[in-house]
C-alpha positions as CSV (number, residue, x, y, z in Angstrom):
1,M,38.6,3.7,-35.4
2,Q,36.8,0.4,-34.6
3,E,38.2,0.5,-31.0
4,L,37.2,4.2,-30.7
5,S,33.6,3.5,-31.7
6,L,33.4,0.5,-29.4
7,I,34.7,2.7,-26.5
8,T,32.0,5.3,-27.4
9,V,29.3,2.6,-27.4
10,L,30.5,1.3,-24.0
11,S,30.7,4.8,-22.6
12,R,27.2,5.6,-23.6
13,G,26.0,2.2,-22.3
14,N,27.7,2.8,-19.0
15,L,25.9,6.1,-18.7
16,I,22.6,4.4,-19.4
17,L,23.4,1.8,-16.8
18,A,24.5,4.3,-14.2
19,S,21.2,6.3,-14.8
20,A,19.3,3.0,-14.4
21,N,21.0,2.4,-11.1
22,V,19.9,5.9,-9.9
23,I,16.4,5.3,-11.0
24,I,16.1,1.9,-9.4
25,A,17.7,2.9,-6.1
26,F,15.6,6.1,-5.8
27,S,12.4,4.3,-6.9
28,L,12.8,1.5,-4.4
29,L,13.6,4.1,-1.7
30,A,10.3,5.9,-2.5
31,Y,8.4,2.6,-2.6
32,L,9.6,1.5,0.9
33,L,9.1,4.9,2.4
34,T,5.5,5.0,1.2
35,H,4.6,1.3,1.8
36,N,6.6,0.2,4.8
37,F,7.9,3.2,6.7
38,R,6.8,2.1,10.1
39,N,9.0,-1.0,10.0
40,A,12.5,-0.5,11.5
41,V,14.1,-2.8,8.9
42,A,12.6,-0.9,6.0
43,R,13.6,2.4,7.5
44,S,17.2,1.4,8.0
45,F,17.3,0.0,4.4
46,C,15.9,3.3,3.2
47,A,18.9,5.0,4.8
48,L,21.2,2.6,3.0
49,L,19.5,3.2,-0.3
50,A,19.6,7.0,0.2
51,F,23.4,7.0,0.6
52,V,23.9,4.5,-2.3
53,T,21.7,6.7,-4.5
54,V,23.9,9.7,-3.8
55,V,26.9,7.7,-5.1
56,Y,25.1,6.6,-8.2
57,V,23.9,10.2,-8.9
58,G,27.5,11.3,-8.8
59,D,28.5,8.6,-11.2
60,V,25.9,9.9,-13.7
61,F,27.1,13.5,-13.5
62,L,30.8,12.5,-13.6
63,A,30.2,10.6,-16.8
64,T,29.2,13.9,-18.5
65,V,31.8,16.3,-17.2
66,D,34.5,17.5,-19.6
67,S,37.2,18.7,-17.2
68,L,38.8,18.0,-13.9
69,E,37.8,21.3,-12.4
70,S,34.0,20.7,-13.1
71,A,34.4,17.1,-11.7
72,L,35.9,18.0,-8.3
73,F,32.5,19.1,-6.8
74,W,30.8,15.9,-7.8
75,L,33.7,13.8,-6.6
76,K,33.3,15.3,-3.2
77,F,29.5,15.0,-3.5
78,Q,29.8,11.2,-3.9
79,W,31.6,11.0,-0.6
80,L,28.4,12.0,1.1
81,G,27.2,8.5,0.2
82,I,30.5,6.6,0.2
83,A,31.4,7.7,3.8
84,F,28.1,6.7,5.3
85,V,27.3,3.4,3.5
86,P,29.2,1.2,6.0
87,A,27.4,2.8,8.9
88,A,24.0,2.5,7.2
89,Y,24.8,-1.1,6.3
90,L,25.6,-2.0,9.9
91,H,22.4,-0.2,11.0
92,F,20.4,-2.3,8.5
93,S,22.0,-5.6,9.6
94,D,21.3,-4.7,13.3
95,A,17.6,-4.1,12.4
96,L,17.4,-7.5,10.7
97,L,18.9,-9.3,13.7
98,R,16.6,-7.5,16.1
99,T,13.6,-9.1,14.2
100,T,14.9,-12.5,15.4
101,N,15.1,-11.3,19.0
102,A,18.9,-11.1,18.9
103,L,19.2,-7.9,20.9
104,S,22.7,-6.3,21.5
105,R,23.4,-3.0,23.1
106,L,27.0,-3.2,21.9
107,R,25.8,-3.6,18.3
108,R,23.4,-0.7,18.5
109,N,26.0,1.5,20.1
110,A,28.5,0.4,17.4
111,F,26.3,1.4,14.4
112,R,25.5,4.8,16.1
113,A,29.3,5.4,16.6
114,S,30.0,4.4,13.0
115,Y,27.7,7.2,11.8
116,F,29.9,9.6,13.8
117,V,33.1,8.1,12.3
118,S,31.6,8.4,8.8
119,L,30.9,12.0,9.4
120,L,34.6,12.6,10.4
121,F,35.7,10.9,7.2
122,L,33.3,13.1,5.2
123,L,34.7,16.2,6.8
124,A,38.2,15.1,6.1
125,V,37.3,14.7,2.4
126,V,35.6,18.1,2.2
127,F,38.1,20.2,4.1
128,T,41.5,18.4,4.0
129,D,43.8,16.3,1.7
130,W,44.3,13.6,4.3
131,L,41.9,11.1,2.8
132,V,41.9,12.1,-0.9
133,W,43.5,14.8,-2.9
134,D,43.9,16.2,-6.4
135,G,42.2,14.2,-9.1
136,V,42.7,12.1,-12.3
137,Y,40.6,12.8,-15.4
138,S,40.2,10.7,-18.5
139,P,37.2,10.5,-20.8
140,W,36.2,7.2,-19.3
141,A,37.1,7.6,-15.6
142,V,37.3,10.5,-13.2
143,H,38.6,9.9,-9.6
144,F,40.5,11.3,-6.7
145,Q,44.0,10.1,-5.7
146,A,44.5,8.4,-2.4
147,G,45.7,10.5,0.5
148,P,47.8,9.3,3.5
149,L,44.7,8.3,5.5
150,F,42.8,6.6,2.7
151,W,43.9,3.2,3.9
152,A,42.4,3.9,7.3
153,F,39.1,4.6,5.6
154,A,39.4,1.4,3.5
155,A,40.0,-0.7,6.6
156,Y,37.0,1.0,8.3
157,F,34.8,0.5,5.2
158,F,35.5,-3.2,4.8
159,L,35.6,-4.1,8.5
160,I,32.2,-2.5,9.2
161,S,30.7,-3.9,5.9
162,A,32.0,-7.4,6.8
163,W,30.4,-7.1,10.3
164,G,27.1,-6.1,8.6
165,A,27.4,-9.1,6.2
166,V,28.0,-11.5,9.1
167,N,24.9,-10.1,10.8
168,V,22.8,-10.7,7.7
169,Y,24.1,-14.2,7.5
170,R,23.3,-14.7,11.2
171,T,19.8,-13.5,10.6
172,R,19.2,-16.1,8.0
173,R,20.5,-18.8,10.2
174,R,18.2,-17.8,13.0
175,C,15.1,-18.1,10.7
176,L,13.0,-21.2,11.6
177,T,10.5,-21.3,8.8
178,S,11.2,-22.0,5.1
179,T,9.4,-18.8,4.2
180,S,11.4,-16.5,6.4
181,R,14.6,-18.3,5.4
182,R,13.8,-17.9,1.7
183,R,13.1,-14.1,2.2
184,M,16.4,-13.7,4.1
185,T,18.2,-15.6,1.3
186,Y,17.2,-12.8,-1.1
187,V,19.0,-10.3,1.2
188,T,22.0,-12.6,1.9
189,V,22.8,-13.2,-1.8
190,S,22.8,-9.4,-2.3
191,V,25.1,-8.4,0.5
192,A,27.7,-7.3,-2.0
193,A,25.5,-4.5,-3.5
194,P,26.5,-1.8,-1.0
195,L,30.2,-2.6,-1.4
196,S,30.0,-1.4,-5.0
197,V,30.2,2.2,-3.8
198,F,33.7,1.9,-2.6
199,P,36.2,4.0,-4.7
200,Y,38.2,1.2,-6.1
201,L,40.0,3.4,-8.6
202,L,41.9,5.0,-5.7
203,V,43.7,1.7,-5.0
204,A,47.0,2.0,-6.8
205,S,47.2,-1.6,-7.9
206,F,44.2,-1.1,-10.2
207,L,45.2,2.2,-11.7
208,S,47.9,1.0,-14.2
209,P,46.0,-1.6,-16.1
210,L,42.7,0.3,-16.2
211,S,44.3,3.6,-17.2
212,T,45.9,1.9,-20.2
213,S,42.9,-0.3,-21.2
214,P,39.7,1.7,-21.3
215,L,37.9,-1.3,-23.0
216,L,38.6,-3.4,-19.9
217,F,37.6,-0.7,-17.5
218,L,34.3,0.1,-19.4
219,S,33.5,-3.6,-19.8
220,L,34.0,-4.3,-16.1
221,A,32.0,-1.2,-15.2
222,A,29.1,-2.3,-17.3
223,M,29.0,-5.8,-15.8
224,A,29.2,-4.3,-12.3
225,S,26.3,-1.9,-13.0
226,V,24.1,-4.8,-14.2
227,G,25.0,-6.9,-11.2
228,I,24.4,-4.0,-8.8
229,A,21.0,-3.2,-10.3
230,L,19.9,-6.9,-9.9
231,M,21.2,-7.2,-6.4
232,T,19.5,-3.9,-5.3
233,V,16.1,-5.1,-6.6
234,V,16.5,-8.6,-5.0
235,M,17.5,-7.1,-1.7
236,A,14.6,-4.6,-1.7
237,Y,12.3,-7.5,-2.6
238,G,13.3,-9.3,0.5
239,V,13.0,-6.2,2.7
240,A,9.5,-5.4,1.2
241,Y,8.0,-8.3,3.2
242,H,9.2,-7.1,6.6
243,G,6.4,-5.8,8.8
244,V,3.6,-6.2,6.3
245,L,0.6,-8.4,6.9
246,M,-0.5,-8.8,3.3
247,P,-0.1,-12.1,1.5
248,D,3.0,-12.7,-0.5
249,R,0.9,-12.5,-3.7
250,V,-0.2,-8.9,-2.9
251,V,3.3,-7.7,-2.0
252,K,4.9,-9.4,-5.0
253,R,2.3,-8.0,-7.4
254,S,2.5,-4.5,-5.9
255,L,6.3,-4.4,-6.2
256,I,6.5,-5.9,-9.7
257,K,3.8,-3.5,-10.9
258,Y,5.6,-0.6,-9.4
259,L,8.9,-1.6,-10.9
260,I,7.4,-1.9,-14.4
261,Q,5.4,1.3,-14.3
262,G,8.1,3.4,-12.6
263,P,11.7,2.4,-12.8
264,L,11.5,0.3,-16.0
265,L,9.6,3.0,-17.8
266,G,12.0,5.7,-16.6
267,I,15.0,3.6,-17.7
268,C,13.5,3.2,-21.2
269,V,12.9,6.9,-21.5
270,I,16.4,7.8,-20.3
271,G,17.8,5.2,-22.8
272,L,15.9,6.7,-25.7
273,M,17.1,10.2,-24.8
274,L,20.7,9.1,-24.6
275,L,20.6,7.0,-27.7
276,V,19.3,9.8,-30.0
277,P,22.4,11.0,-31.8
278,Q,24.0,14.2,-30.5
279,V,23.7,16.2,-33.8
280,E,21.9,19.4,-34.7
281,R,19.5,17.9,-37.2
282,I,18.1,14.4,-37.9
283,L,16.3,13.8,-41.2
284,G,16.0,17.5,-41.6
285,L,14.4,18.0,-38.2
286,P,15.8,19.6,-35.1
287,R,17.1,17.0,-32.6
288,D,14.7,18.3,-29.9
289,T,11.7,17.5,-32.1
290,V,12.9,14.0,-32.9
291,L,13.7,13.5,-29.2
292,I,10.2,14.5,-28.0
293,F,8.6,12.4,-30.7
294,A,10.8,9.4,-29.8
295,V,10.0,9.7,-26.1
296,V,6.2,9.9,-26.7
297,V,6.2,7.0,-29.1
298,G,8.4,5.0,-26.7
299,I,6.0,5.5,-23.8
300,V,3.0,4.5,-25.8
301,L,4.7,1.4,-27.2
302,F,5.9,0.5,-23.7
303,Q,2.3,0.6,-22.4
304,I,1.1,-1.6,-25.3
305,L,3.9,-4.0,-24.6
306,I,3.1,-4.3,-20.9
307,T,-0.6,-5.0,-21.8
308,L,0.5,-7.7,-24.2
309,I,2.8,-9.4,-21.7
310,Q,0.4,-9.0,-18.7
311,P,-0.6,-12.7,-18.8
312,L,3.1,-13.6,-18.5
313,I,3.5,-11.3,-15.6
314,D,0.4,-12.8,-13.9
315,L,1.9,-16.3,-14.4
316,L,5.1,-15.1,-12.8
317,V,3.3,-13.5,-9.8
318,Y,0.4,-15.8,-9.2
319,Q,1.7,-19.2,-10.4
320,G,-0.7,-21.8,-8.9
321,D,-3.3,-19.3,-7.9
322,R,-3.7,-17.9,-11.4
323,A,-7.2,-19.3,-12.0
324,E,-8.6,-18.0,-8.7
325,V,-7.0,-14.6,-9.1
326,T,-8.3,-14.3,-12.7
327,W,-11.8,-15.0,-11.3
328,L,-11.4,-12.4,-8.5
329,R,-10.3,-9.8,-11.0
330,R,-13.2,-10.5,-13.3
331,L,-15.5,-10.3,-10.3
332,D,-14.0,-6.9,-9.4
333,E,-14.5,-5.6,-12.9
334,R,-18.1,-6.8,-13.2
335,L,-19.4,-5.9,-9.8
336,L,-21.7,-2.9,-10.0
337,T,-21.8,-0.2,-7.3
338,S,-25.1,1.4,-6.2
339,T,-24.5,4.3,-8.5
340,D,-23.8,2.0,-11.4
341,L,-27.1,0.2,-10.8
342,R,-29.1,3.4,-10.5
343,Q,-27.6,4.7,-13.7
344,L,-28.5,1.4,-15.4
345,L,-32.1,1.6,-14.2
346,E,-32.3,5.3,-15.2
347,N,-31.1,4.4,-18.7
348,I,-33.8,1.6,-18.9
349,L,-36.5,4.0,-17.6
350,T,-35.4,6.7,-20.2
351,A,-35.6,4.1,-23.0
352,I,-39.1,3.0,-21.9
353,C,-40.4,6.6,-21.5
354,D,-39.0,7.6,-25.0
355,L,-40.7,4.5,-26.5
356,L,-44.0,5.3,-24.8
357,R,-43.6,9.0,-25.5
358,V,-44.1,10.0,-21.8
359,K,-42.1,12.3,-19.6
360,T,-42.0,10.6,-16.2
361,G,-41.0,7.1,-15.0
362,F,-39.7,5.6,-11.7
363,V,-38.7,2.4,-10.0
364,M,-40.0,1.8,-6.4
365,V,-38.3,-0.7,-4.1
366,M,-39.0,-1.8,-0.5
367,R,-36.3,-0.9,2.0
368,E,-36.7,-1.4,5.8
369,G,-40.4,-2.1,5.4
370,Q,-41.2,1.1,3.4
371,L,-41.4,1.9,-0.3
372,H,-38.8,4.3,-1.7
373,I,-38.2,5.9,-5.1
374,D,-35.0,4.2,-6.1
375,T,-34.6,5.7,-9.6
376,F,-36.6,8.1,-11.6
377,C,-36.5,10.1,-14.8
378,G,-38.6,13.2,-15.6
379,S,-40.6,14.8,-12.9
380,R,-39.3,13.9,-9.4
381,A,-42.3,15.7,-7.8
382,A,-44.8,13.5,-9.8
383,A,-43.0,10.4,-8.7
384,L,-42.9,11.5,-5.0
385,S,-46.6,12.5,-5.2
386,F,-47.5,9.0,-6.4
387,L,-45.4,7.4,-3.7
388,R,-47.2,9.4,-0.9
389,S,-50.6,8.4,-2.2
390,F,-49.7,4.8,-2.9
391,D,-50.9,2.2,-0.4
392,P,-48.3,-0.7,0.0
393,A,-51.3,-3.0,0.6
394,A,-52.1,-2.5,-3.1
395,L,-49.0,-4.5,-4.1
396,T,-51.0,-7.8,-3.7
397,A,-53.7,-6.5,-6.0
398,I,-51.2,-5.3,-8.6
399,N,-49.4,-8.7,-8.5
400,A,-52.7,-10.5,-9.0
401,A,-53.8,-8.2,-11.8
402,N,-50.4,-8.5,-13.5
403,G,-50.6,-12.3,-13.4
404,Q,-48.2,-14.2,-15.5
405,D,-48.6,-12.2,-18.7
406,G,-46.4,-9.3,-17.7
407,E,-49.0,-6.7,-18.4
408,F,-49.0,-3.1,-17.1
409,V,-51.6,-2.2,-14.5
410,Y,-53.1,1.3,-14.4
411,K,-53.3,3.2,-11.1
412,D,-53.5,6.9,-10.3
413,G,-52.3,8.1,-13.6
414,F,-49.4,5.6,-14.0
415,W,-48.9,2.3,-15.6
416,L,-47.3,-0.1,-13.0
417,L,-45.5,-3.3,-13.6
418,P,-44.1,-5.5,-10.8
419,L,-40.4,-6.4,-11.2
420,R,-39.7,-10.0,-10.1
421,A,-36.6,-12.2,-9.7
422,H,-36.2,-14.8,-12.3
423,G,-37.9,-18.0,-11.4
424,E,-39.3,-16.5,-8.2
425,E,-42.7,-14.9,-7.3
426,A,-41.1,-12.4,-4.9
427,T,-41.4,-8.8,-6.0
428,L,-38.2,-6.8,-6.2
429,G,-39.8,-3.5,-7.1
430,I,-42.4,-1.7,-9.1
431,L,-41.8,0.0,-12.5
432,G,-44.0,2.9,-13.0
433,V,-44.4,5.1,-16.1
434,E,-46.8,8.0,-16.8
435,A,-50.0,6.9,-18.4
436,R,-51.4,9.0,-21.3
437,A,-53.9,6.5,-23.0
438,E,-54.8,2.9,-23.1
439,L,-51.7,0.8,-23.4
440,A,-53.2,-1.3,-26.2
441,E,-53.7,1.9,-28.3
442,V,-50.1,3.0,-27.8
443,L,-47.9,-0.1,-28.5
444,T,-47.4,-2.3,-31.4
445,E,-46.4,-6.0,-31.0
446,E,-42.7,-5.1,-31.7
447,E,-42.8,-2.3,-29.2
448,R,-44.2,-4.7,-26.6
449,E,-41.4,-7.1,-27.2
450,L,-38.8,-4.3,-26.8
451,I,-40.4,-3.1,-23.5
452,G,-40.4,-6.7,-22.3
453,A,-36.7,-6.9,-23.0
454,L,-36.0,-3.6,-21.2
455,V,-38.1,-4.7,-18.2
456,E,-36.2,-8.0,-18.1
457,R,-32.9,-6.0,-17.9
458,A,-34.4,-3.9,-15.0
459,E,-35.4,-7.1,-13.2
460,T,-31.9,-8.5,-13.7
461,A,-30.3,-5.3,-12.4
462,L,-32.4,-5.4,-9.2
463,E,-31.8,-9.1,-8.7
464,D,-28.0,-8.6,-9.1
465,R,-28.1,-5.8,-6.6
466,R,-29.8,-8.0,-4.1
467,L,-27.2,-10.8,-4.6
468,Q,-24.3,-8.3,-4.4
469,Q,-25.7,-6.9,-1.2
470,G,-25.6,-10.4,0.2
471,V,-22.0,-10.8,-1.0
472,F,-21.0,-7.5,0.6
473,G,-22.7,-8.5,3.8
474,L,-20.8,-11.8,3.9
475,L,-17.5,-10.0,3.1
476,K,-18.1,-7.6,6.0
477,Q,-18.7,-10.6,8.3
478,I,-15.5,-12.4,7.3
479,T,-13.3,-9.3,7.1
480,P,-12.2,-9.6,10.8
481,E,-11.3,-13.3,10.2
482,I,-9.4,-12.4,7.1
483,E,-7.5,-9.7,9.0
484,S,-6.7,-12.2,11.7
485,L,-5.3,-14.6,9.2
486,Q,-3.1,-11.9,7.7
487,R,-1.8,-11.1,11.2
488,W,-1.1,-14.8,11.8
489,R,0.8,-15.1,8.5
490,G,2.8,-12.0,9.3
491,T,4.0,-13.5,12.6
492,M,7.3,-15.3,11.8
493,P,8.9,-17.5,14.4
494,Y,12.7,-17.2,14.8
495,A,15.3,-19.1,16.7
496,G,16.4,-17.6,20.0
497,L,12.9,-16.6,21.3
498,P,12.3,-17.4,24.9
499,A,9.3,-19.6,23.9
500,L,7.2,-20.1,20.8
501,E,3.7,-19.6,22.0
502,P,0.6,-20.3,20.0
503,I,-0.4,-17.3,17.9
504,E,-3.7,-16.0,19.3
505,D,-5.9,-13.3,18.1
506,S,-5.8,-10.3,20.4
507,P,-9.3,-8.8,21.3
508,I,-7.8,-5.4,20.4
509,Y,-8.2,-6.3,16.7
510,S,-11.8,-7.3,17.0
511,P,-14.5,-4.9,15.7
512,D,-16.4,-5.5,18.9
513,F,-13.5,-4.3,21.1
514,T,-15.2,-1.0,21.9
515,Q,-18.4,-2.6,22.8
516,W,-16.6,-5.1,25.1
517,V,-15.0,-2.1,27.0
518,K,-18.4,-0.4,27.3
519,D,-20.0,-3.7,28.7
520,A,-17.1,-4.2,31.2
521,L,-17.6,-0.6,32.4
522,A,-21.4,-1.1,32.7
523,H,-20.7,-4.1,35.0
524,Y,-17.7,-2.6,36.7
525,W,-18.8,-3.6,40.2
526,G,-19.9,-7.1,39.2
527,G,-21.7,-9.0,36.4
528,P,-21.2,-11.4,33.6
529,R,-20.1,-8.7,31.2
530,L,-17.1,-8.1,33.5
531,T,-16.2,-11.6,34.7
532,E,-16.9,-13.3,31.4
533,S,-15.6,-10.5,29.1
534,P,-13.5,-11.5,26.0
535,L,-11.1,-8.8,27.3
536,L,-9.8,-11.4,29.8
537,R,-7.7,-12.7,26.9
538,L,-5.7,-9.5,26.8
539,R,-2.1,-10.0,28.0
540,V,-2.4,-7.1,30.5
541,V,-5.5,-8.7,32.0
542,R,-3.8,-12.1,32.3
543,E,-0.9,-10.4,34.1
544,A,-3.4,-8.7,36.4
545,L,-5.0,-12.1,37.2
546,R,-1.8,-13.4,38.6
547,Q,-1.6,-10.3,40.8
548,H,-5.2,-10.6,42.1
549,D,-5.3,-14.3,43.0
550,Y,-6.9,-15.2,39.6
551,N,-10.1,-13.3,40.5
552,P,-11.4,-12.0,37.0
553,A,-13.5,-9.3,38.5
554,K,-10.6,-7.8,40.5
555,A,-8.2,-8.1,37.6
556,M,-10.6,-6.4,35.2
557,R,-11.4,-3.6,37.6
558,A,-7.7,-3.0,38.2
559,V,-6.9,-2.8,34.5
560,L,-9.9,-0.5,33.8
561,E,-9.0,1.7,36.7
562,R,-5.4,2.0,35.4
563,A,-6.8,2.8,31.9
564,I,-9.0,5.6,33.3
565,E,-6.2,7.0,35.4
566,A,-4.1,7.2,32.3
567,L,-6.6,9.7,30.9
568,R,-6.1,12.0,33.9
569,P,-4.7,15.3,32.7
570,A,-1.7,16.8,34.5
571,G,-2.2,19.4,37.2
572,E,-4.9,20.1,39.8
573,R,-8.3,18.5,39.2
574,S,-11.1,20.6,37.8
575,L,-14.8,19.6,37.5
576,T,-15.5,22.2,34.8
577,A,-12.4,22.4,32.6
578,S,-12.9,20.8,29.2
579,E,-9.7,18.7,29.3
580,W,-11.0,17.0,32.5
581,V,-14.5,16.1,31.2
582,L,-13.8,12.6,30.0
583,Y,-11.8,11.6,33.1
584,N,-14.4,13.1,35.4
585,I,-17.3,11.3,33.8
586,L,-15.5,7.9,33.8
587,E,-14.2,8.2,37.3
588,L,-17.4,9.5,38.9
589,R,-19.8,7.2,36.9
590,F,-17.9,3.9,37.0
591,I,-15.3,3.9,39.7
592,K,-17.3,5.8,42.3
593,G,-20.6,4.5,41.0
594,Q,-22.5,7.8,41.1
595,K,-25.7,8.2,39.2
596,V,-26.1,10.5,36.1
597,K,-28.4,12.9,37.9
598,E,-25.8,13.3,40.6
599,I,-22.8,13.8,38.2
600,A,-24.4,16.3,35.8
601,P,-24.8,19.1,38.3
602,R,-21.2,18.6,39.6
603,L,-19.9,18.9,36.1
604,A,-22.1,21.9,35.2
605,M,-23.8,20.1,32.3
606,S,-27.2,18.7,31.4
607,E,-27.9,15.0,31.6
608,S,-28.4,14.8,27.8
609,D,-24.9,16.4,27.3
610,L,-23.4,14.0,29.8
611,Y,-24.9,11.0,27.9
612,R,-23.5,12.3,24.6
């Protein structure tokens, strides 16, 4: 009985682990498809993950069947993944090697042919008994029996997989930098993960001991499932860096956050559902009721646990940069958007108006040399009417009348108060509230102190906005440089390249690229904007320089002319067809040098339309 209960525990544990492998493989597949689909390495790894996921799905369903007849479909379904894993693995290894400039037409043709061979093996499983036949059913293991051609498939599987493993090892050896070598090490140590899908139970030498010792089989299966899950995550972690220009910190944080919020939560939910006893009633309640309650409580507790261990996760992800990242995160949480600041000022205005028992208030600020109503409460029409009648020159008088005492100044039916930066005389804006009597008759000393505190908050809000706008302006200025740094970090040198050239920033990535093209076209027939253009750093222009005796004007004109000709639509030229408009304007205006008043009639459009 003790052995039977242990077998039951191991069987249920294996089901949970098999489900975990499905969740992990599918989640990583979805992550790479959505985050890194444009990269060839990531796409080939996604193909490998897709076939591996099919096998793991079959494992989960086979663990729940109760007869051989119901298991046959899922046994064949698994072969959709088993048959194609070697081909996908070779495809993945070829993509890795190509990133190191190790190109091989033989290798590419080989992995393409291997997909076709895999398809033949799959068809043999589905429609014949040559590869597998019949089936063996036991409560802890369901599998086919080996057919006469199974050994051919086994040889194909391991030979192709071994070739892929060698390619992965070669990729690591070709890495020059410690960073790229470390990332490839993650992939190299996990090369055995795809081999786990091979149907080892079909090998006769394993059948006898495993069929007579379910404890041994279930224990080995559990250890294998844990190892497979770890290797899959490690391999995906190494692949996640390919083709991305983000810092390691961002990639690592994104992947770990995704694994925790997605796969780990899913595994916990599946575990809870499978651990609830298979009985009709628990503590007098239906099992479904207890199951729903357990899942909901589990999800809530999981989120609380993640919040509690967040510092530990940050320590794992950020390590030496933890202090800086914590500061950046706090900055992100404390920065106020324009809407946030307007709402804050509106709340302050509302509090002041309620205290003074008036209906209208506003804050005026200076933008681009003109006063604007930044925030108001109450009557917008009254605030705009005051703004239209207000003379900006009166600001000096209001500041002088206000003095250092912070007193309101009456003007045109409103009490006005300049809002100043702390420790500065510069005026940030003007607070105005509707006047209904002499201020001294309205406010007590306590109310004056309260208004003073509210006004101080308004001044702080305006000052913070001014400072934040300066920060945002600086960020906009350094954004191109930051993007360049990310591109440089994403360029990994590998062995076997013809030459390791200095990494230069291409003008294409500059925010001024469009303006440089316009300037070059404006000086198409000569001028400093053509001969001294930053576009001379483009590779295509450098190649044109060699072809035109290193004359920058000729080289630039040749490249621009080819670019314009590339816009030429197919077919016979038309001066009025819409698809020819762009080409006609560029060709007539810049290459032929005609004037706008000459071009517009030929294209049957007005000069204003042509300029647009």
